[in-house]
C-alpha positions in Angstrom: -29.4 3.8 -4.2 -27.1 6.5 -2.8 -28.1 8.7 0.2 -27.8 11.7 -2.1 -30.3 10.3 -4.5 -32.8 9.4 -1.8 -32.4 12.9 -0.3 -33.2 14.5 -3.7 -36.3 12.3 -4.2 -37.5 13.1 -0.6 -37.0 16.8 -1.3 -38.9 16.7 -4.5 -41.8 14.8 -2.8 -41.8 17.4 0.0 -41.8 20.3 -2.5 -44.8 18.9 -4.4 -46.7 18.5 -1.1 -45.9 22.1 -0.1 -47.0 23.4 -3.4 -50.3 21.6 -3.2 -50.9 22.9 0.3 -50.1 26.5 -0.8 -52.5 26.2 -3.7 -55.3 24.9 -1.5 -54.8 27.7 1.0 -55.0 30.3 -1.7 -58.1 28.7 -3.1 -59.7 28.7 0.4 -58.9 32.4 0.8 -60.5 33.2 -2.6 -63.6 31.3 -1.8 -63.9 33.1 1.6 -63.7 36.5 -0.1 -66.4 35.5 -2.6 -68.7 34.3 0.1 -68.3 37.5 2.1 -69.0 39.6 -1.0 -72.1 37.6 -1.8 -73.3 37.9 1.9 -72.8 41.7 1.8 -74.8 41.9 -1.4 -77.7 40.0 0.2 -77.6 42.2 3.3 -77.8 45.3 1.1 -80.8 44.0 -0.8 -82.6 43.0 2.4 -81.9 46.4 4.1 -83.1 48.2 1.0 -86.3 46.2 0.9 -86.8 46.9 4.5 -86.3 50.6 4.1 -88.7 50.7 1.2 -91.4 49.0 3.3 -90.8 51.4 6.2 -91.1 54.4 4.0 -94.2 53.1 2.3 -92.5 52.9 -1.1 -91.7 56.6 -1.3 -89.3 57.7 -4.0 -87.0 59.4 -1.3 -86.6 57.0 1.6 -85.1 58.1 4.9 -82.8 55.0 4.7 -80.2 55.3 1.9 -79.3 51.8 0.8 -76.4 53.1 -1.4 -74.6 54.9 1.4 -75.3 51.9 3.8 -73.9 49.5 1.3 -70.8 51.6 0.9 -70.1 51.9 4.6 -71.1 48.4 5.8 -69.9 46.2 3.0 -66.9 44.3 4.4 -65.3 43.7 1.1 -66.9 44.6 -2.3 -66.7 41.6 -4.6 -65.0 43.4 -7.5 -62.2 45.2 -5.7 -61.5 42.1 -3.5 -61.5 39.7 -6.5 -58.9 42.0 -8.0 -56.7 42.1 -4.9 -56.9 38.3 -4.4 -56.4 37.5 -8.0 -54.0 34.4 -8.4 -51.6 36.6 -10.3 -50.7 38.6 -7.2 -49.6 35.4 -5.4 -47.8 34.0 -8.4 -44.3 34.8 -7.0 -45.2 32.7 -3.9 -46.3 29.7 -6.0 -43.1 30.0 -8.0 -40.9 29.9 -4.9 -42.7 26.8 -3.5 -43.1 24.9 -6.8 -40.9 21.8 -7.1 -38.1 22.0 -9.6 -38.1 19.1 -12.1 -35.1 16.8 -12.0 -33.2 17.2 -15.3 -32.6 13.8 -16.8 -29.4 14.2 -18.8 -27.6 11.2 -20.3 -24.5 10.9 -22.5 -25.3 11.9 -26.1 -23.0 9.3 -27.8 -24.5 8.6 -31.2 -23.9 4.9 -30.7 -26.3 4.8 -27.8 -29.9 3.6 -28.5 -32.9 5.9 -28.0 -34.0 5.9 -24.4 -37.6 5.3 -25.5 -36.6 2.1 -27.4 -37.5 3.7 -30.8 -34.1 2.5 -32.2 -34.3 -0.7 -34.4 -33.9 -3.9 -32.3 -30.3 -5.0 -32.4 -28.9 -8.3 -31.1 -25.3 -8.3 -32.4 -22.6 -5.7 -31.7 -18.9 -5.2 -32.7 -17.9 -4.4 -29.2 -19.0 -3.4 -25.7 -21.7 -0.7 -25.3 -20.6 2.9 -24.8 -21.5 4.6 -21.6 -25.1 5.5 -22.2 -26.4 6.1 -18.7 -25.7 8.8 -16.1 -24.7 7.0 -12.9 -25.9 10.0 -10.9 -29.5 9.1 -11.8 -31.5 6.2 -10.5 -32.5 3.4 -13.0 -35.3 0.9 -12.7 -35.8 -2.2 -15.0 -39.4 -3.3 -15.4 -39.6 -6.9 -16.6 -43.0 -7.6 -18.2 -43.2 -11.4 -18.1 -46.0 -13.8 -19.0 -46.2 -14.7 -15.3 -46.3 -11.1 -14.0 -44.3 -7.9 -13.6 -40.9 -7.8 -11.9 -39.5 -4.4 -11.0 -35.8 -4.1 -10.3 -33.9 -1.2 -8.8 -30.5 -1.2 -10.6 -27.3 -0.4 -8.7 -25.6 2.5 -10.5 -23.5 3.3 -7.5 -21.6 0.1 -7.1 -21.9 -1.5 -10.5 -22.2 1.4 -13.0 -20.6 -0.4 -15.9 -22.7 -3.6 -15.5 -25.8 -1.5 -15.1 -25.0 0.5 -18.2 -24.5 -2.7 -20.2 -27.9 -4.1 -19.2 -29.8 -0.8 -19.6 -28.3 -0.2 -23.1 -29.1 -3.7 -24.3 -32.6 -3.4 -22.9 -33.0 -0.1 -24.9 -31.9 -1.9 -28.0 -34.7 -4.4 -27.4 -32.2 -7.2 -26.8 -34.3 -9.0 -24.1 -37.8 -8.5 -25.6 -39.6 -11.7 -26.5 -37.0 -13.9 -24.9 -37.7 -16.8 -22.5 -36.6 -17.6 -19.0 -35.1 -20.9 -20.2 -33.6 -22.3 -16.9 -34.9 -23.0 -13.4 -32.7 -24.6 -10.8 -34.1 -25.1 -7.3 -30.9 -26.6 -6.1 -29.4 -23.0 -6.1 -32.8 -21.2 -6.4 -32.1 -19.3 -9.7 -34.0 -18.5 -12.9 -31.9 -17.8 -16.0 -32.6 -15.8 -19.1 -31.2 -13.2 -21.6 -30.5 -15.4 -24.7 -32.3 -14.0 -27.7 -30.5 -16.1 -30.3 -31.2 -19.6 -29.0 -33.0 -19.2 -25.6 -30.4 -21.5 -24.1 -27.3 -21.2 -21.9 -25.2 -21.7 -25.1 -26.4 -18.5 -26.7 -23.5 -16.7 -28.5 -24.4 -13.5 -26.7 -24.2 -9.9 -28.0 -20.7 -10.3 -29.5 -18.6 -9.1 -26.6 -18.0 -9.6 -22.8 -17.7 -6.9 -20.1 -15.0 -6.4 -17.4 -15.7 -7.8 -14.0 -16.9 -5.2 -11.5 -14.8 -5.1 -9.3 -11.7 -7.0 -10.5 -11.8 -10.4 -8.8 -9.0 -12.3 -7.0 -7.3 -15.0 -9.0 -5.6 -17.6 -7.0 -4.3 -20.6 -8.9 -6.7 -20.0 -11.7 -9.7 -19.9 -9.3 -11.6 -16.6 -9.3 -13.2 -15.4 -6.0 -15.3 -12.2 -5.6 -17.1 -10.2 -2.9 -20.7 -10.9 -3.8 -23.2 -12.6 -1.5 -26.6 -13.8 -2.7 -30.0 -13.2 -1.3 -33.5 -13.8 -2.7 -34.8 -11.1 -5.1 -31.5 -10.1 -6.8 -30.7 -9.5 -10.5 -27.3 -11.1 -11.2 -25.1 -11.5 -14.3 -24.4 -15.0 -15.5 -20.9 -15.9 -16.5 -18.4 -18.6 -17.5 -15.5 -19.6 -15.3 -12.9 -17.2 -16.8 -12.4 -13.6 -15.9 -14.4 -10.8 -17.6 -16.8 -13.3 -19.1 -20.2 -11.8 -18.5 -22.1 -10.6 -21.5 -25.9 -10.4 -21.5 -27.3 -13.5 -19.8 -28.7 -12.9 -16.3 -30.4 -14.8 -13.5 -32.9 -14.0 -10.7 -32.3 -15.3 -7.2 -35.4 -16.7 -5.6 -34.6 -18.4 -2.3 -32.0 -19.3 0.4 -30.2 -21.9 -1.7 -28.7 -19.2 -3.8 -26.3 -18.5 -0.9 -24.5 -21.7 -2.1 -22.9 -19.4 -4.7 -21.3 -17.3 -1.9 -18.1 -19.4 -2.0 -17.5 -18.1 -5.5 -18.9 -14.5 -5.2 -18.1 -13.7 -8.8 -21.6 -13.4 -10.2 -22.1 -9.6 -10.3 -25.2 -8.5 -8.4 -26.5 -5.3 -10.0 -30.2 -5.1 -9.0 -32.8 -5.9 -6.3 -36.6 -6.4 -6.6 -39.3 -5.8 -4.0 -41.5 -8.4 -2.3 -44.1 -8.3 -5.1 -41.3 -9.0 -7.7 -39.9 -11.8 -5.5 -43.3 -13.3 -5.4 -43.4 -13.5 -9.2 -39.9 -15.0 -9.3 -41.0 -17.7 -6.8 -44.1 -18.4 -8.9 -41.8 -19.0 -11.9 -39.4 -21.3 -10.1 -42.5 -23.1 -8.8 -43.0 -24.2 -12.4 -39.7 -26.1 -12.4 -39.5 -29.3 -14.4 -36.3 -31.3 -14.3 -34.6 -32.2 -17.6 -31.3 -33.8 -18.7 -29.6 -30.5 -19.6 -27.3 -30.6 -16.6 -28.6 -27.2 -15.6 -31.4 -28.3 -13.4 -34.4 -27.9 -15.7 -36.8 -25.4 -17.0 -40.4 -24.1 -16.4 -43.1 -26.6 -17.3 -44.4 -24.2 -19.9 -42.6 -21.3 -21.6 -42.2 -18.2 -19.6 -41.7 -15.2 -21.8 -40.0 -11.8 -21.1 -42.3 -9.7 -23.2 -40.2 -6.6 -22.7 -37.8 -4.9 -20.4 -38.5 -1.2 -19.9 -36.0 1.2 -18.3 -37.3 4.0 -16.0 -35.0 6.9 -15.0 -35.4 9.3 -12.1 
């Protein structure tokens, strides 16, 4: 996440706190005035009663409670309630209130609805249009049968890869799929294949450009990426520009064995809680003869992938 985005989020949090503090101070002032008015009224009643007793209940007492109330009352409730009405301090609350961040995204008619209300679509004629605003922050929430994994997506360094994933997620592409591969030898969990739930899935009908363009020396691609636990990474074949929709999670130190290639695009990072769920899933590993390491001992489903924007 860029420094500018973090600064904007920090400012918004500080503004909300300042607004809450101002509102509380105003409320305390109003309560103080009401208490003073009530106290003054009690004093007037007590003094009036005292004067009536001193004068023996005469109709014309020497002590005039009306004039006393007028001269000794610190703040009459009605006038003060008018002067301390919230409306008089409304300009101040306006100046301290946080301004909402406007979430604006490209309005390409070929983009799915951000709320996932568009019909689920698995096959496309070509790559997704740019449907995100890289100036915003995007988070992917994987609701899996083993727990929730929250991923902060990298719009700063991988805007095109992130856009592809976000747009597919909004089409419902990943909903109801399985995490079909676990491989402890390189500490990865693979998924993203709605047609077959296997590595041989035909994909969405297109591939996306590498980000950045990788070096090609003698037909061998090398890239800059390094792999640590808790990352969201695009799967690919050996050729250039071969990523499409499949992804994998990195779960442990063995994933660093992929560093010598560095061509699997890292476009997201989870927190410690998400990493814990990933490690629980790879802990279900059961070897098989697929040549890909194996799979979970029971099906692990990605119920849905929800995209949050800030």
